[in-house]
C-alpha positions as CSV (number, residue, x, y, z in Angstrom):
1,M,-60.5,9.5,1.5
2,A,-57.7,7.0,2.2
3,R,-56.0,7.2,5.6
4,R,-52.4,8.4,5.6
5,R,-50.0,5.6,6.4
6,R,-48.0,6.1,9.6
7,K,-44.2,6.4,9.2
8,P,-42.1,3.7,10.9
9,R,-41.0,4.9,14.4
10,L,-37.3,5.0,15.1
11,A,-35.9,5.1,18.6
12,V,-32.2,5.6,19.7
13,W,-31.2,4.4,23.2
14,K,-28.1,5.0,25.2
15,F,-26.6,2.8,27.9
16,A,-23.0,2.8,29.2
17,S,-21.0,4.4,26.3
18,C,-19.3,7.6,25.1
19,D,-22.2,8.6,22.6
20,G,-19.8,8.3,19.7
21,C,-22.1,5.9,17.7
22,Q,-25.1,8.2,18.2
23,L,-23.0,11.0,16.9
24,S,-22.3,9.0,13.8
25,L,-26.0,9.1,13.0
26,L,-26.1,12.9,13.6
27,D,-23.0,13.2,11.4
28,C,-24.9,11.8,8.4
29,E,-25.9,15.5,7.6
30,D,-27.8,15.4,4.3
31,E,-28.5,11.7,4.6
32,L,-30.1,12.4,8.0
33,L,-32.7,14.5,6.4
34,A,-33.6,11.6,4.2
35,V,-33.8,9.3,7.2
36,A,-36.0,11.9,9.0
37,D,-38.3,12.0,6.0
38,A,-38.6,8.2,5.8
39,V,-39.2,7.6,9.5
40,E,-40.6,9.3,12.6
41,I,-37.7,9.8,15.0
42,A,-39.8,9.1,18.0
43,Y,-37.1,8.9,20.7
44,F,-33.5,10.2,20.4
45,P,-32.4,12.3,23.5
46,E,-29.0,13.1,21.8
47,A,-30.9,15.0,19.1
48,S,-34.2,16.1,20.6
49,R,-36.0,16.4,24.0
50,G,-39.2,15.3,22.3
51,E,-40.5,11.8,22.9
52,V,-43.3,9.8,21.2
53,R,-44.4,7.2,23.8
54,G,-45.5,3.7,23.0
55,T,-43.8,1.1,20.7
56,Y,-41.2,1.5,18.1
57,D,-40.6,-0.2,14.7
58,L,-36.8,0.0,15.0
59,S,-34.7,0.6,18.0
60,L,-31.0,1.4,17.8
61,V,-29.2,0.7,21.1
62,E,-25.8,2.1,22.0
63,G,-23.9,1.1,25.1
64,S,-23.3,-1.9,27.4
65,I,-25.0,-3.1,30.5
66,T,-23.1,-2.1,33.6
67,T,-25.8,-1.5,36.3
68,A,-28.8,-3.4,37.6
69,H,-31.0,-0.5,36.5
70,D,-29.8,-0.8,32.9
71,A,-30.3,-4.5,33.0
72,A,-34.0,-3.9,33.8
73,R,-34.3,-1.0,31.4
74,I,-33.1,-3.0,28.4
75,Q,-35.9,-5.5,29.0
76,D,-38.4,-2.7,28.7
77,V,-36.7,-1.4,25.5
78,R,-36.9,-4.9,24.0
79,R,-40.6,-5.2,24.8
80,R,-41.4,-1.9,23.1
81,S,-39.3,-2.6,20.0
82,R,-40.4,-4.6,17.0
83,R,-36.8,-4.8,15.8
84,L,-33.7,-4.1,17.9
85,V,-30.3,-3.4,16.5
86,T,-27.2,-2.9,18.6
87,I,-24.6,-0.4,17.4
88,G,-20.9,-0.1,18.3
89,A,-18.4,-1.9,20.4
90,C,-20.1,-1.2,23.8
91,A,-23.5,-2.6,22.7
92,T,-22.1,-5.6,20.7
93,A,-19.3,-6.7,23.0
94,G,-19.2,-4.7,26.2
95,G,-16.8,-1.9,25.0
96,I,-13.5,-0.8,26.5
97,Q,-15.2,-0.7,29.9
98,A,-15.4,-4.5,29.7
99,L,-11.8,-4.5,30.9
100,R,-13.4,-4.6,34.3
101,N,-14.4,-8.2,33.4
102,F,-10.7,-9.2,33.9
103,A,-10.2,-7.4,37.2
104,D,-11.6,-6.6,40.6
105,V,-14.2,-3.8,40.2
106,E,-14.3,-3.1,43.9
107,A,-10.5,-2.4,43.8
108,F,-11.1,0.0,40.9
109,I,-13.8,1.8,42.8
110,S,-11.7,2.2,45.9
111,V,-8.9,3.8,43.9
112,V,-11.1,6.1,41.8
113,Y,-13.7,7.4,44.3
114,A,-13.0,8.9,47.7
115,N,-16.4,7.9,48.9
116,H,-18.0,5.0,47.1
117,A,-21.1,4.5,49.3
118,Y,-23.3,5.6,46.4
119,I,-21.6,3.7,43.6
120,Q,-23.9,1.0,42.3
121,T,-22.4,-1.0,39.5
122,L,-22.2,-4.6,38.2
123,A,-18.9,-6.5,38.3
124,T,-19.1,-6.8,34.5
125,S,-19.8,-4.8,31.4
126,T,-21.8,-7.0,29.0
127,P,-23.3,-6.6,25.5
128,I,-27.0,-6.1,25.0
129,A,-27.3,-9.6,23.4
130,D,-26.4,-11.1,26.8
131,H,-29.7,-9.8,28.2
132,V,-32.3,-9.7,25.3
133,G,-32.8,-10.9,21.8
134,V,-31.1,-8.8,19.2
135,D,-32.0,-8.6,15.5
136,F,-28.7,-7.4,14.2
137,E,-25.3,-6.2,15.5
138,L,-23.4,-3.4,13.8
139,Q,-19.7,-3.4,14.9
140,G,-17.3,-0.4,15.2
141,C,-15.8,2.1,17.6
142,P,-17.4,4.2,16.4
143,I,-19.6,2.7,13.8
144,N,-19.4,3.5,10.1
145,K,-22.2,6.0,9.3
146,R,-22.7,4.5,5.8
147,Q,-23.2,1.1,7.3
148,L,-25.6,2.5,9.8
149,L,-27.7,4.1,7.0
150,E,-27.6,0.7,5.2
151,V,-28.9,-1.0,8.4
152,I,-31.8,1.5,8.8
153,A,-32.7,1.2,5.1
154,A,-32.6,-2.6,5.3
155,F,-34.9,-2.9,8.3
156,L,-37.3,-0.4,6.9
157,S,-37.6,-2.4,3.7
158,G,-37.7,-5.7,5.4
159,R,-34.4,-7.2,4.2
160,R,-31.1,-8.3,5.8
161,P,-28.5,-5.5,5.9
162,A,-25.7,-5.9,3.4
163,I,-22.8,-5.5,5.7
164,P,-19.5,-7.2,4.7
165,S,-18.1,-9.8,7.1
166,H,-14.6,-10.0,5.8
167,S,-11.4,-8.6,7.4
168,V,-9.6,-5.3,7.1
169,C,-7.1,-7.0,4.9
170,I,-9.7,-7.2,2.2
171,E,-10.2,-3.5,2.5
172,C,-6.5,-2.9,2.2
173,K,-6.4,-5.0,-1.0
174,L,-9.4,-3.1,-2.5
175,K,-7.5,0.1,-1.8
176,G,-4.2,-1.2,-3.3
177,N,-2.4,-0.8,0.0
178,V,1.0,-2.6,0.5
179,C,0.7,-4.9,3.5
180,I,2.5,-3.0,6.3
181,M,3.0,-6.2,8.3
182,V,4.7,-8.0,5.5
183,A,6.6,-5.1,3.9
184,H,7.5,-3.1,7.1
185,G,7.1,-5.5,10.0
186,T,4.5,-3.3,11.6
187,P,2.2,-5.2,14.0
188,C,-1.4,-5.1,12.7
189,L,-4.7,-6.7,13.8
190,G,-6.2,-6.3,10.3
191,P,-6.2,-10.1,9.5
192,V,-8.6,-10.8,12.4
193,T,-10.6,-7.5,12.5
194,H,-14.0,-6.9,10.9
195,A,-14.1,-4.6,7.9
196,G,-15.9,-1.2,8.1
197,C,-13.2,1.4,8.6
198,D,-12.0,1.4,5.0
199,A,-8.5,0.3,6.3
200,L,-8.0,3.8,7.8
201,C,-4.9,3.1,9.9
202,P,-3.0,0.8,7.5
203,S,-3.6,3.4,4.8
204,Y,-1.4,5.7,6.8
205,N,1.2,3.1,7.6
206,R,-0.2,2.3,11.1
207,G,-1.2,-1.1,12.3
208,C,-4.9,-1.9,12.7
209,Y,-6.0,-1.5,16.4
210,G,-9.0,-3.7,16.1
211,C,-11.6,-0.9,16.4
212,Y,-14.3,-3.0,14.6
213,G,-13.8,-6.2,16.6
214,P,-13.2,-9.7,15.4
215,M,-14.3,-10.7,11.9
216,E,-16.2,-14.0,11.4
217,T,-14.0,-17.0,12.3
218,P,-10.8,-15.1,12.9
219,N,-7.5,-17.1,13.3
220,T,-6.2,-15.2,16.3
221,R,-3.7,-17.9,17.3
222,A,-2.0,-17.7,13.9
223,L,-1.8,-13.9,14.0
224,S,-0.3,-14.1,17.5
225,E,2.4,-16.4,16.3
226,W,3.1,-13.9,13.5
227,L,3.2,-11.0,15.9
228,Q,5.6,-12.9,18.2
229,G,7.8,-13.4,15.2
230,L,7.9,-9.6,14.8
231,G,9.2,-9.4,18.3
232,M,6.0,-8.7,20.3
233,A,6.3,-9.8,23.9
234,R,3.7,-11.8,25.8
235,G,2.4,-8.7,27.7
236,D,2.0,-6.7,24.5
237,L,0.0,-9.6,23.0
238,L,-2.3,-9.5,25.9
239,R,-2.8,-5.7,25.5
240,V,-3.5,-5.7,21.7
241,Y,-6.5,-8.0,22.3
242,R,-7.8,-6.1,25.3
243,K,-8.9,-2.8,23.8
244,F,-12.2,-1.8,22.2
245,Y,-13.4,-5.4,21.9
246,A,-11.7,-7.0,24.9
247,N,-14.9,-9.0,25.8
248,A,-15.6,-10.2,22.3
249,E,-15.3,-14.0,22.4
250,A,-12.4,-14.4,19.9
251,F,-10.3,-11.6,21.4
252,R,-11.2,-12.6,25.0
253,T,-10.1,-16.2,24.4
254,E,-6.9,-15.2,22.7
255,S,-5.9,-12.6,25.3
256,K,-6.3,-15.2,28.1
257,R,-3.7,-17.4,26.4
258,H,-1.2,-14.6,27.0
259,D,-2.3,-13.7,30.5
260,P,0.3,-14.7,33.1
């Protein structure tokens, strides 16, 4: 009698984050049943207290590295994972907590905590790829659940995920949206932001906030000049790039140009 083939093991890990990207997986509903049928969900504390120890075929990692403990823990996760995929702004760029990278963390701690004797944190919030090798990065705050399913399916079948690398502007064109920046003078980060949200904000006449981080080769300097032409002040330009993806290289570099 032939031996039954073992299902691939999937693990989902949390570091410094809000859990939103893990919830995107749980929000898959019917699709999650198909995922559970195709893989063995061996470690996923957000969904189950059970744990299958050992190694994993695919690890999904949410969250950034903000403590020495987590810097050591991610090394262990990498050793135990055949493939490692980072999901969300925190894991791929340091998240909104990477605003600490531009300031004095000790000053923050003294303001927030009455007694900070037991606070142990790093001066920076950094992406997982700064610490270990990563096989794929899925952007978003939170991630798109359909893209997440594509990533899981791709790695299970041994192919590269088919995730678009174009900007939100392309999504607007595909939906037939009128450009809110051209037509209404509304500031928008769509021209430099990675696709994945289905142009959610521009579809409701709001400017893109950059939730999916920088697209490939974004021309942030040209966009800044356009935003200045719409009347945006230097301090506002600094703030628009220092949100969800403040520590992403393209946004970090552009924000520093407007930092007095």
